[in-house]
C-alpha positions, -999 to +999 in steps of 0.1 A: +002+000+000+015+034-010+012+065+008+012+100-003+027+131+011+031+168+005+062+187+015+070+225+004+103+228-007+122+263-013+147+265-042+179+278-034+198+304-052+215+277-073+185+262-084+188+230-061+163+215-037+170+189-010+149+159-014+164+142+018+186+114+025+164+087+012+170+100-024+208+104-020+225+088-050+194+078-069+188+088-103+154+106-111+136+113-142+120+148-143+088+154-162+079+192-163+042+195-171+024+221-194+010+234-163+044+241-146+046+212-124+074+189-119+071+153-116+103+133-103+100+095-109+129+072-094+145+052-123+169+027-130+194+033-159+208+004-176+240+006-199+236+000-237+262-029-229+239-048-209+208-040-226+208-075-242+200-090-210+166-079-210+158-089-244+149-126-258+160-151-260+186-138-236+161-128-210+143-165-208+180-182-208+191-160-180+158-166-160+160-205-165+197-204-154+186-186-126+157-211-117+182-238-120+208-223-097+181-218-070+170-254-070+206-267-072+228-256-045+267-256-054+286-287-043+323-293-043+339-304-073+362-335-071+392-324-092+406-359-096+375-374-108+370-342-133+404-349-147+398-383-152+365-376-170+384-352-191+412-378-200+384-404-210+366-379-230+399-369-248+408-402-254+373-414-269+377-385-292+411-395-303+398-433-311+369-418-332+390-394-349+416-422-360+390-445-373+379-419-397 
């Protein structure tokens, strides 16, 4: 449930007003209305280089990965077993390649 409050602020000589510490560091969009009123809305800015993460098919793939990670807690890897599997896999590739 949102609440509405009204405050009176005075614009200083430099053209600034203080919104309070709760807005410190936030980015705001300022809409100047035709009647002279101003509407400030907190926004999140996304760098262009990261915009692809919000577009399909990447967005769905990321959501799927996040859901998988939430249901599959990390486990410690047995490095010896991992190296043995790698060697078996590399050996199998060499055998297939040799018969062609």
